N, CA, C and O of each residue as an XYZ file, in Angstrom:
868
protein
N      92.993    118.612     95.430
C      94.456    118.849     95.347
C      94.651    119.843     94.105
O      94.072    119.784     93.020
N      95.580    120.741     94.519
C      96.033    121.765     93.306
C      97.057    121.023     92.365
O      97.870    120.224     92.831
N      96.996    121.279     91.207
C      97.939    120.753     90.181
C      99.386    121.464     90.214
O      99.605    122.666     90.065
N     100.322    120.432     90.447
C     101.647    121.001     90.193
C     102.249    119.995     89.065
O     102.031    118.785     89.018
N     103.023    120.723     88.197
C     103.587    119.922     87.129
C     104.745    119.000     87.521
O     105.217    118.220     86.694
N     105.217    119.086     88.804
C     106.190    118.132     89.427
C     105.665    116.890     89.600
O     106.432    115.953     89.825
N     104.393    116.705     89.529
C     103.770    115.327     89.907
C     103.944    114.569     88.755
O     103.706    113.362     88.787
N     104.370    115.177     87.629
C     104.381    114.235     86.391
C     105.702    113.560     86.144
O     105.929    112.754     85.242
N     106.556    113.994     87.071
C     107.934    113.512     86.861
C     108.081    112.046     86.662
O     108.657    111.615     85.663
N     107.573    111.246     87.590
C     107.632    109.749     87.526
C     106.170    109.225     87.677
O     105.804    108.820     88.780
N     105.416    109.218     86.731
C     104.031    108.868     86.615
C     103.749    107.474     86.216
O     103.872    107.080     85.056
N     103.380    106.765     87.171
C     103.123    105.252     86.885
C     101.614    105.032     86.454
O     100.715    105.517     87.142
N     101.369    104.375     85.432
C     100.069    104.143     84.787
C      99.986    102.586     85.035
O     100.993    101.879     85.094
N      98.686    102.111     85.176
C      98.606    100.522     85.094
C      97.198    100.060     85.753
O      96.419    100.723     86.438
N      97.121     98.765     85.344
C      95.838     97.956     85.849
C      96.204     96.495     86.036
O      97.344     96.091     85.807
N      95.359     95.818     86.399
C      95.667     94.335     86.553
C      96.049     93.630     85.372
O      96.749     92.625     85.498
N      95.682     94.023     84.220
C      96.136     93.454     83.086
C      97.637     93.555     82.742
O      98.125     92.869     81.844
N      98.335     94.398     83.453
C      99.738     94.663     83.234
C     100.549     93.678     84.180
O     101.778     93.672     84.098
N      99.933     92.896     85.020
C     100.611     91.999     85.879
C      99.959     90.805     85.906
O      99.796     90.235     86.985
N      99.445     90.203     84.591
C      98.891     88.893     84.291
C      97.608     88.790     84.960
O      97.316     87.671     85.382
N      96.849     89.662     85.126
C      95.580     89.723     85.849
C      95.561     89.113     87.135
O      94.774     88.217     87.439
N      96.593     89.689     88.039
C      96.741     89.164     89.331
C      96.376     90.298     90.301
O      97.292     91.087     90.534
N      95.302     90.498     90.853
C      94.960     91.607     91.598
C      95.882     91.839     92.851
O      96.339     92.943     93.146
N      96.086     90.784     93.493
C      96.970     90.757     94.600
C      98.403     91.298     94.219
O      98.860     92.226     94.887
N      99.066     90.815     93.277
C     100.184     91.228     92.670
C     100.243     92.652     92.373
O     101.185     93.346     92.755
N      99.205     93.132     91.662
C      99.044     94.575     91.464
C      99.162     95.496     92.421
O      99.949     96.440     92.358
N      98.335     95.256     93.419
C      98.248     95.981     94.627
C      99.586     96.141     95.267
O      99.952     97.254     95.644
N     100.375     95.021     95.414
C     101.712     94.861     96.036
C     102.732     95.633     95.203
O     103.635     96.257     95.761
N     102.611     95.602     93.950
C     103.616     96.084     93.074
C     103.407     97.697     93.107
O     104.385     98.420     93.299
N     102.214     98.201     92.932
C     101.887     99.429     93.007
C     102.319    100.095     94.505
O     102.910    101.174     94.529
N     102.004     99.423     95.665
C     102.657     99.849     96.797
C     104.121     99.991     96.825
O     104.612    100.980     97.369
N     104.831     99.123     96.307
C     106.375     99.138     96.209
C     106.715    100.330     95.491
O     107.627    101.076     95.847
N     105.842    100.560     94.271
C     106.355    101.912     93.651
C     106.014    103.106     94.212
O     106.702    104.103     93.990
N     104.853    103.152     95.048
C     104.585    104.294     95.925
C     105.501    104.589     96.961
O     105.803    105.732     97.303
N     105.977    103.456     97.500
C     106.978    103.625     98.714
C     108.410    104.093     98.006
O     109.158    104.909     98.545
N     108.654    103.544     96.886
C     110.025    104.093     96.136
C     110.065    105.548     95.739
O     111.124    106.175     95.710
N     108.757    106.138     95.397
C     108.801    107.433     95.222
C     108.202    108.053     93.765
O     108.502    109.149     93.291
N     107.372    107.161     93.243
C     106.588    107.633     92.070
C     105.831    108.922     92.591
O     105.529    109.110     93.770
N     105.569    109.787     91.531
C     105.150    111.151     91.880
C     103.560    111.287     91.510
O     102.837    112.214     91.876
N     103.140    110.095     90.653
C     101.706    110.272     90.492
C     101.201    108.899     89.996
O     102.055    108.257     89.386
N     100.155    108.395     90.111
C      99.739    107.112     89.845
C      98.332    107.343     89.013
O      97.512    108.210     89.312
N      98.210    106.500     88.017
C      96.905    106.487     87.150
C      96.342    104.903     87.091
O      97.018    103.992     86.613
N      95.245    104.755     87.550
C      94.587    103.450     87.470
C      93.878    103.302     86.040
O      92.992    104.038     85.605
N      94.437    102.230     85.420
C      94.034    102.128     83.865
C      93.655    100.640     83.783
O      94.511     99.770     83.624
N      92.339    100.378     83.898
C      91.849     98.914     83.604
C      91.397     99.013     82.332
O      90.384     99.639     82.023
N      92.180     98.357     81.491
C      91.786     98.081     79.911
C      92.462     97.001     79.295
O      93.289     96.360     79.944
N      92.168     96.686     77.941
C      93.145     95.914     77.174
C      93.405     94.607     77.753
O      94.566     94.270     77.984
N      92.247     93.704     78.052
C      92.472     92.404     78.557
C      92.205     92.203     80.032
O      92.461     91.149     80.613
N      91.680     93.266     80.604
C      91.421     93.144     82.154
C      90.286     92.092     82.316
O      89.466     91.909     81.415
N      90.262     91.412     83.483
C      89.373     90.599     83.727
C      88.434     90.934     84.852
O      87.604     90.111     85.238
N      88.555     92.157     85.393
C      87.630     92.766     86.376
C      86.416     93.230     85.823
O      86.353     93.843     84.757
N      85.265     92.887     86.675
C      83.958     93.434     86.313
C      83.864     94.721     86.964
O      84.851     95.154     87.558
N      82.728     95.418     86.916
C      82.639     96.706     87.323
C      82.703     96.769     88.945
O      83.264     97.677     89.559
N      82.119     95.796     89.472
C      82.241     95.700     91.055
C      83.515     95.659     91.437
O      83.929     96.431     92.303
N      84.354     94.695     90.801
C      85.655     94.399     91.214
C      86.692     95.637     90.956
O      87.635     95.905     91.701
N      86.345     96.345     89.760
C      87.119     97.486     89.416
C      86.825     98.716     90.405
O      87.703     99.535     90.676
N      85.516     98.782     90.924
C      85.315     99.691     91.959
C      86.046     99.490     93.293
O      86.618    100.365     93.943
N      85.947     98.394     93.544
C      86.754     97.780     94.839
C      88.206     98.160     94.773
O      88.796     98.715     95.701
N      88.829     97.781     93.454
C      90.285     98.067     93.315
C      90.504     99.407     93.295
O      91.573     99.801     93.761
N      89.606    100.320     92.789
C      89.673    101.791     92.674
C      90.007    102.311     94.197
O      90.987    102.952     94.576
N      88.925    101.851     94.920
C      88.914    102.220     96.401
C      90.014    101.969     97.200
O      90.485    102.735     98.041
N      90.546    100.459     96.793
C      91.742    100.200     97.580
C      92.977    100.978     97.200
O      93.850    101.238     98.027
N      93.041    101.362     95.874
C      94.182    102.251     95.373
C      94.040    103.698     95.952
O      94.989    104.449     96.177
N      92.837    103.957     96.143
C      92.631    105.303     96.768
C      93.266    105.390     98.114
O      93.928    106.375     98.441
N      93.085    104.448     98.837
C      93.667    104.183    100.181
C      95.141    104.093    100.218
O      95.717    104.759    101.078
N      95.891    103.304     99.342
C      97.153    103.326     99.270
C      97.799    104.606     98.812
O      98.828    105.000     99.361
N      97.245    105.256     97.850
C      97.699    106.535     97.293
C      97.632    107.702     98.330
O      98.490    108.585     98.305
N      96.678    107.709     99.185
C      96.540    108.508    100.360
C      97.456    108.366    101.287
O      97.926    109.343    101.870
N      97.861    107.001    101.564
C      98.836    106.659    102.684
C     100.189    106.964    102.197
O     101.105    106.942    103.019
N     100.438    107.248    100.958
C     101.808    107.486    100.538
C     102.004    108.938     99.940
O     103.052    109.362     99.452
N     100.760    109.654    100.071
C     100.582    111.020     99.689
C     100.835    111.130     98.079
O     101.497    112.089     97.681
N     100.414    110.336     97.295
C     100.720    110.347     95.929
C      99.446    110.714     95.045
O      98.500    109.927     95.089
N      99.354    111.828     94.263
C      98.154    112.054     93.431
C      97.602    110.973     92.707
O      98.403    110.254     92.108
N      96.459    110.725     92.644
C      95.718    109.578     92.083
C      94.884    109.936     90.919
O      93.958    110.747     90.941
N      95.288    109.271     89.918
C      94.218    109.439     88.546
C      93.626    108.408     88.285
O      94.117    107.331     88.623
N      92.449    108.477     87.632
C      91.625    107.250     87.006
C      91.569    107.530     85.472
O      91.417    108.662     85.013
N      91.691    106.523     84.800
C      91.641    106.690     83.178
C      90.203    106.554     82.813
O      89.500    105.610     83.173
N      89.771    107.645     82.010
C      88.484    107.686     81.145
C      87.338    107.343     81.931
O      86.435    106.683     81.416
N      87.275    107.740     83.187
C      85.923    107.441     83.983
C      85.797    108.527     85.245
O      86.133    108.281     86.404
N      85.316    109.606     84.829
C      85.308    110.619     85.901
C      84.162    110.318     86.955
O      84.133    110.739     88.111
N      83.306    109.579     86.387
C      82.156    109.043     87.513
C      82.935    108.205     88.581
O      82.677    108.417     89.766
N      83.817    107.321     88.262
C      84.616    106.572     89.027
C      85.405    107.243     89.999
O      85.373    107.044     91.213
N      86.210    108.159     89.300
C      87.088    108.908     89.867
C      86.480    109.695     91.082
O      87.008    109.607     92.191
N      85.275    110.526     90.845
C      84.481    111.162     91.820
C      84.045    110.289     92.963
O      84.142    110.629     94.142
N      83.547    109.116     92.533
C      83.123    108.116     93.533
C      83.935    107.700     94.512
O      83.493    107.557     95.652
N      85.223    107.450     94.209
C      86.272    107.002     95.029
C      87.006    108.266     95.702
O      87.672    108.079     96.720
N      86.914    109.299     95.252
C      87.587    110.433     95.681
C      89.026    110.504     95.153
O      89.974    110.852     95.856
N      89.111    110.183     93.982
C      90.272    110.412     93.346
C      90.794    111.709     93.161
O      90.086    112.638     93.550
N      91.910    111.971     92.637
C      92.412    113.506     92.648
C      92.318    113.989     91.077
O      92.343    115.179     90.765
N      92.221    113.072     90.267
C      92.008    113.488     88.907
C      91.761    112.314     88.040
O      91.743    111.156     88.457
N      91.533    112.745     86.568
C      91.055    111.815     85.626
C      91.797    112.095     84.200
O      91.959    113.240     83.780
N      92.161    111.120     83.614
C      92.821    111.334     82.342
C      91.956    110.749     81.118
O      91.412    109.645     81.113
N      91.931    111.679     80.103
C      91.069    111.441     79.142
C      91.901    111.152     77.758
O      92.807    111.923     77.440
N      91.568    110.010     76.939
C      92.318    109.865     75.704
C      91.517    110.385     74.493
O      90.317    110.614     74.648
N      92.056    110.570     73.394
C      91.274    111.011     72.194
C      90.189    109.944     71.941
O      89.045    110.249     71.605
N      90.624    108.627     72.127
C      89.432    107.664     71.767
C      88.481    107.343     72.762
O      87.699    106.398     72.658
N      88.538    108.129     73.741
C      87.652    107.799     74.956
C      86.543    108.964     74.735
O      86.420    109.496     73.632
N      85.750    109.324     75.837
C      84.571    110.194     75.737
C      85.063    111.674     75.362
O      86.238    111.947     75.606
N      84.336    112.527     74.854
C      84.691    113.838     74.668
C      85.097    114.441     75.902
O      84.546    114.230     76.983
N      86.219    115.307     75.684
C      86.981    115.969     76.769
C      85.956    117.061     77.405
O      85.952    117.276     78.617
N      85.054    117.760     76.467
C      84.173    118.773     76.897
C      83.116    118.168     78.057
O      82.708    118.795     79.034
N      82.825    116.964     77.739
C      81.760    116.100     78.615
C      82.541    115.911     80.121
O      81.847    115.977     81.136
N      83.845    115.700     80.217
C      84.535    115.502     81.342
C      84.674    116.779     81.914
O      84.392    116.906     83.105
N      85.066    117.755     81.257
C      85.354    119.087     81.908
C      83.877    119.562     82.595
O      83.847    120.120     83.693
N      82.793    119.302     81.895
C      81.411    119.664     82.381
C      81.005    118.835     83.778
O      80.237    119.312     84.614
N      81.572    117.655     83.891
C      81.057    116.947     85.018
C      82.174    117.100     86.025
O      81.852    117.201     87.208
N      83.513    117.128     85.671
C      84.480    117.100     86.604
C      85.503    118.379     86.845
O      86.344    118.457     87.741
N      85.245    119.280     85.908
C      85.987    120.542     86.016
C      85.883    121.464     87.327
O      84.830    121.997     87.679
N      87.008    121.577     87.953
C      86.903    122.085     89.264
C      87.004    121.135     90.421
O      87.337    121.519     91.543
N      86.688    119.790     90.111
C      86.593    118.795     91.140
C      87.723    117.929     90.985
O      88.140    117.333     91.978
N      88.307    117.772     89.803
C      89.333    116.717     89.500
C      90.478    117.414     88.534
O      90.184    118.123     87.572
N      91.580    117.160     88.865
C      92.740    117.631     87.804
C      92.224    116.760     86.625
O      91.510    115.773     86.800
N      92.666    117.227     85.346
C      92.430    116.747     84.099
C      93.680    116.498     83.348
O      94.491    117.405     83.162
N      93.884    115.130     82.852
C      94.824    115.134     81.749
C      94.296    114.685     80.442
O      93.246    114.043     80.419
N      94.884    114.946     79.438
C      94.402    114.792     78.019
C      95.533    114.337     77.191
O      96.650    114.854     77.156
N      95.126    113.323     76.536
C      96.141    112.554     75.401
C      96.032    113.551     74.157
O      94.968    113.801     73.590
N      97.118    114.020     73.853
C      97.241    114.808     72.456
C      98.477    114.396     71.823
O      99.526    114.471     72.463
N      98.459    113.914     70.484
C      99.395    113.380     69.818
C      99.745    113.981     68.476
O     100.587    113.498     67.719
N      98.974    115.165     68.218
C      99.157    115.775     66.949
C      99.099    117.294     67.192
O      98.672    117.735     68.259
N      99.543    118.118     66.170
C      99.382    119.531     66.269
C      98.164    120.084     66.668
O      98.022    120.852     67.620
N      97.051    119.568     65.720
C      95.689    119.853     66.054
C      95.100    119.639     67.308
O      94.339    120.454     67.829
N      95.463    118.452     67.868
C      94.912    118.052     69.135
C      95.597    118.916     70.350
O      94.945    119.173     71.362
N      96.925    119.338     70.187
C      97.505    120.229     70.988
C      96.819    121.626     71.081
O      96.639    122.246     72.128
N      96.469    122.024     69.843
C      95.963    123.286     69.610
C      94.464    123.317     70.196
O      94.033    124.407     70.573
N      93.779    122.357     70.276
C      92.539    122.181     71.042
C      92.705    122.175     72.367
O      91.923    122.841     73.045
N      93.663    121.489     72.944
C      93.921    121.492     74.262
C      94.414    122.851     74.693
O      94.056    123.260     75.798
N      95.124    123.523     74.007
C      95.521    125.032     74.431
C      94.362    125.900     74.650
O      94.444    126.898     75.365
N      93.208    125.521     74.010
C      92.090    126.471     74.156
C      91.249    126.125     75.332
O      90.292    126.851     75.604
N      91.566    124.916     76.162
C      90.978    124.466     77.246
C      91.698    124.694     78.566
O      92.583    123.914     78.917
N      91.337    125.774     79.334
C      92.206    125.958     80.480
C      91.917    125.128     81.842
O      92.602    125.187     82.862
N      90.722    124.318     81.635
C      90.653    123.300     82.665
C      91.360    122.069     82.532
O      91.227    121.182     83.375
N      92.173    121.938     81.440
C      93.016    120.888     81.269
C      94.318    121.109     81.825
O      95.024    122.045     81.449
N      94.706    120.192     82.807
C      96.091    120.496     83.561
C      97.250    120.049     82.997
O      98.303    120.603     83.313
N      97.244    119.011     82.103
C      98.505    118.565     81.491
C      98.033    117.820     80.259
O      96.846    117.507     80.167
N      98.903    117.523     79.312
C      98.797    116.646     78.201
C      99.755    115.576     78.159
O     100.957    115.739     78.368
N      99.095    114.248     77.828
C     100.045    112.992     77.564
C     100.283    113.012     76.081
O      99.433    113.161     75.204
N     101.603    112.836     75.940
C     102.037    112.679     74.428
C     102.708    111.319     74.262
O     103.526    110.867     75.063
N     102.278    110.684     73.115
C     102.866    109.463     72.933
C     102.108    108.571     72.011
O     101.134    109.044     71.424
N     102.441    107.375     71.829
C     103.664    106.922     72.073
C     104.888    107.268     71.568
O     105.011    107.237     70.344
N     105.943    107.634     72.336
C     107.182    108.193     71.985
C     107.895    107.174     71.120
O     108.336    107.450     70.004
N     107.983    106.037     71.664
C     108.784    104.892     71.257
C     107.616    103.636     71.103
O     106.538    103.667     71.695
N     108.013    102.623     70.267
C     107.139    101.412     70.296
C     106.808    100.875     71.493
O     107.651    100.925     72.388
N     105.694    100.341     71.710
C     105.124     99.950     72.850
C     104.376     98.706     72.723
O     103.729     98.515     71.693
N     104.392     97.763     73.737
C     103.314     96.729     73.748
C     102.205     96.857     74.763
O     101.274     96.061     74.885
N     102.422     98.021     75.527
C     101.524     98.027     76.686
C     100.182     98.279     76.278
O      99.275     97.951     77.042
N      99.908     98.856     75.098
C      98.577     99.209     74.557
C      98.310     98.624     73.367
O      99.082     98.883     72.444
N      97.263     97.789     73.140
C      96.843     97.035     71.893
C      96.600     97.925     70.844
O      96.851     97.529     69.706
N      96.156     99.059     71.010
C      95.631     99.973     70.149
C      96.421    101.190     70.012
O      95.914    102.213     69.552
N      97.689    101.128     70.404
C      98.698    102.075     70.488
C      98.869    102.748     68.946
O      98.831    102.028     67.948
N      99.024    103.932     68.880
C      99.446    104.660     67.424
C     100.897    104.422     67.255
O     101.646    103.986     68.129
N     101.231    104.761     66.005
C     102.678    104.735     65.611
C     103.478    105.484     66.508
O     102.962    106.419     67.121
N     104.763    105.171     66.677
C     105.580    105.896     67.613
C     105.902    107.284     67.099
O     106.123    107.410     65.895
N     105.947    108.330     67.896
C     106.169    109.805     67.366
C     107.560    110.052     67.132
O     107.963    110.710     66.173
N     108.422    109.441     68.146
C     109.884    109.751     67.952
C     110.171    111.087     68.963
O     109.241    111.700     69.488
N     111.574    111.438     69.154
C     111.781    112.332     70.015
C     111.743    113.756     69.372
O     111.490    114.741     70.065
N     111.971    113.835     68.178
C     111.990    115.143     67.238
C     110.421    115.564     67.419
O     110.195    116.671     67.907
N     109.538    114.886     67.117
C     108.157    115.161     67.150
C     107.569    115.487     68.688
O     106.790    116.400     68.964
N     108.078    114.617     69.512
C     107.832    114.852     71.094
C     108.431    116.459     71.335
O     107.744    117.295     71.923
N     109.477    116.695     70.924
C     110.049    118.037     71.260
C     109.182    119.077     70.665
O     108.931    120.059     71.365
N     108.649    118.997     69.376
C     107.935    119.927     68.864
C     106.750    120.210     69.362
O     106.350    121.368     69.481
N     106.037    119.115     69.719
C     104.636    119.255     70.421
C     104.738    119.765     71.791
O     103.854    120.474     72.273
N     105.851    119.403     72.465
C     106.121    119.977     73.849
C     106.297    121.569     73.586
O     105.773    122.349     74.380
N     106.972    122.014     72.563
C     107.200    123.365     72.272
C     105.910    124.210     72.158
O     105.797    125.324     72.670
N     104.915    123.566     71.419
C     103.661    124.086     70.933
C     102.760    124.097     72.172
O     101.938    125.003     72.307
N     102.872    123.229     72.982
C     101.731    122.986     73.960
C     101.841    124.117     75.108
O     102.917    124.475     75.587
N     100.580    124.630     75.485
C     100.531    125.611     76.527
C     100.399    124.916     78.089
O     100.461    125.567     79.131
N     100.227    123.606     78.005
C     100.202    122.859     79.087
C     101.463    122.151     79.310
O     102.174    121.904     78.336
N     101.875    121.738     80.687
C     102.868    120.765     80.843
C     102.587    119.424     80.098
O     101.448    118.969     80.000
N     103.662    118.835     79.594
C     103.549    117.615     78.849
C     104.385    116.383     79.666
O     105.522    116.441     80.132
N     103.545    115.386     79.678
C     104.221    114.127     80.017
C     104.352    113.119     78.815
O     103.424    112.869     78.047
N     105.494    112.619     78.747
C     105.586    111.663     77.595
C     105.356    110.312     78.035
O     105.690    109.984     79.174
N     104.782    109.441     77.187
C     104.416    107.985     77.546
C     104.690    107.226     76.292
O     104.541    107.700     75.167
N     105.097    106.028     76.554
C     105.162    104.881     75.218
C     106.467    104.509     75.052
O     107.267    105.279     74.523
N     106.818    103.292     75.486
C     108.204    102.672     75.197
C     109.442    103.316     75.982
O     110.605    103.091     75.646
N     109.116    104.073     76.975
C     110.147    104.620     77.852
C     110.967    103.701     78.659
O     110.404    102.961     79.466
N     112.126    103.683     78.528
C     113.048    102.755     79.210
C     114.181    103.455     79.703
O     114.337    104.642     79.417
N     115.092    102.754     80.509
C     116.379    103.282     81.089
C     117.270    103.832     79.983
O     118.031    104.793     80.097
N     117.042    102.993     78.754
C     118.052    103.397     77.694
C     117.744    104.853     77.084
O     118.654    105.625     76.780
N     116.379    105.161     76.930
C     116.089    106.331     76.374
C     115.444    107.375     77.358
O     114.895    108.358     76.861
N     115.473    107.236     78.576
C     114.908    108.305     79.633
C     115.523    109.527     79.553
O     114.834    110.544     79.621
N     116.998    109.603     79.386
C     117.632    110.763     79.442
C     117.407    111.567     78.234
O     117.337    112.796     78.246
N     117.295    110.822     77.183
C     116.996    111.566     75.783
C     115.661    112.102     75.970
O     115.535    113.266     75.588
N     114.701    111.582     76.431
C     113.291    111.907     76.550
C     113.105    113.073     77.268
O     112.414    114.010     76.868
N     113.828    113.035     78.533
C     113.713    114.326     79.282
C     114.574    115.536     78.602
O     114.371    116.678     79.014
N     115.349    115.353     77.765
C     116.109    116.490     76.940
C     115.015    117.121     76.029
O     115.190    118.256     75.588
N     113.928    116.435     75.747
C     112.846    117.166     74.849
C     112.161    118.209     75.501
O     111.332    118.871     74.877
N     112.429    118.447     76.777
C     111.803    119.543     77.717
C     110.651    119.164     78.314
O     109.988    120.044     78.864
N     110.170    117.758     78.328
C     108.713    117.522     78.962
C     108.981    117.599     80.537
O     110.055    117.570     81.139
N     107.787    117.695     80.975
C     107.563    117.893     82.563
C     108.019    116.507     83.183
O     108.646    116.466     84.242
N     107.729    115.562     82.585
C     107.690    114.285     83.133
C     107.609    113.038     82.140
O     107.552    113.231     80.925
N     107.606    111.871     82.636
C     107.465    110.608     81.910
C     106.414    109.785     82.564
O     106.320    109.792     83.792
N     105.528    108.997     81.736
C     104.520    108.079     82.224
C     104.807    106.683     81.845
O     104.783    106.426     80.642
N     105.072    105.746     82.678
C     105.416    104.473     82.271
C     104.469    103.417     82.663
O     103.750    103.618     83.642
N     104.386    102.279     81.985
C     103.682    101.136     82.511
C     104.650     99.990     82.908
O     104.959     99.768     84.079
N     105.108     99.275     81.842
C     106.004     98.046     81.760
C     107.268     98.521     82.476
O     107.777     97.723     83.263
N     107.835     99.701     82.309
C     109.242    100.036     82.803
C     109.220     99.894     84.448
O     110.263     99.652     85.054
N     108.020    100.053     85.092
C     108.001     99.758     86.342
C     107.503     98.575     86.878
O     108.082     97.907     87.735
N     106.102     98.239     86.217
C     105.370     97.003     86.676
C     106.042     95.785     85.953
O     105.714     94.644     86.280
N     106.900     95.987     85.056
C     107.579     94.725     84.580
C     108.944     94.691     85.060
O     109.723     93.897     84.535
N     109.317     95.424     85.958
C     110.648     95.452     86.447
C     110.820     94.412     87.656
O     109.962     94.282     88.529
N     112.130     93.620     87.615
C     112.302     92.820     88.530
C     112.933     93.416     89.808
O     113.228     92.689     90.756
N     113.141     94.785     89.819
C     113.401     95.539     90.998
C     112.749     96.982     90.911
O     113.294     98.026     90.553
N     111.566     96.793     91.291
C     110.693     98.111     91.156
C     111.268     99.223     92.093
O     111.168    100.380     91.683
N     111.798     99.024     93.184
C     112.313    100.104     93.863
C     113.525    100.615     93.235
O     113.649    101.825     93.044
N     114.393     99.810     92.912
C     115.644    100.473     92.002
C     115.310    101.077     90.684
O     116.087    101.866     90.148
N     114.208    100.741     90.162
C     113.800    101.219     88.925
C     113.105    102.663     89.218
O     113.364    103.626     88.496
N     112.372    102.741     90.116
C     111.759    104.119     90.547
C     112.866    105.133     90.946
O     112.909    106.272     90.481
N     113.773    104.630     91.855
C     114.806    105.489     92.458
C     115.552    106.058     91.008
O     115.561    107.238     90.655
N     116.067    105.102     90.391
C     116.721    105.635     89.135
C     116.023    106.616     88.130
O     116.657    107.434     87.463
N     114.788    106.478     88.085
C     113.901    107.327     87.308
C     114.007    108.744     88.103
O     114.336    109.774     87.515
N     113.729    108.709     89.365
C     113.889    109.994     90.225
C     115.268    110.771     90.093
O     115.399    111.993     90.026
N     116.265    109.813     90.071
C     117.581    110.500     89.914
C     117.854    110.947     88.720
O     118.830    111.697     88.709
N     117.263    110.733     87.521
C     117.474    111.197     86.294
C     117.184    112.628     86.175
O     117.761    113.317     85.333
N     116.261    113.130     87.029
C     115.895    114.587     87.016
C     117.139    115.367     87.562
O     117.370    116.503     87.148
N     117.897    114.792     88.442
C     118.921    115.447     89.158
C     120.149    115.556     88.040
O     121.065    116.362     88.201
N     120.083    114.704     86.942
C     121.234    114.555     85.942
C     120.964    115.442     84.901
O     121.866    115.969     84.251
N     119.541    115.679     84.664
C     119.273    116.422     83.508
C     119.327    117.846     83.626
O     119.101    118.555     82.646
């Protein structure tokens, strides 16, 4: 699949740990979000997950089937081998994960590559890597979805980093209905969320409001 920045608009990230370690609920909620119009999905099994490797592989394969069904680009967090094994469309690499050069060597040309960059130096490095398709910047606001999250950057820093990045930027961390419009005004290509969708009592309504925000921006 060829990368298009528009896939970053409503980017759902999550794993079973984000729905009380309930695999069936996770699959159900992800499918509802896919039906409602999320533009990309990243499978991220971390921070308290109770799935072993075999169960993670099974879940990754089931999610591949779902994302195929709804024609939504499918990324896997920090595991290009799993992404290649299940036929995912991309892989996302964090600064605390394995070296980006290793991922490029193994998966460049086969997978779309996302890269977390939260400082000017990290953005500058990404700018020198044409194999990177987009960068994720955050947390923009305080978030409880990641146990090891860095301090919040704020909208001014998000705007600055977006300006210096040669790659499309997707904002992540603490994004909600209340700050979504302001986040988009930073000029980013899209927003990535976990709890905003997976913690919503109305997933369909939440996704549709997120999609509509781009028409107003």
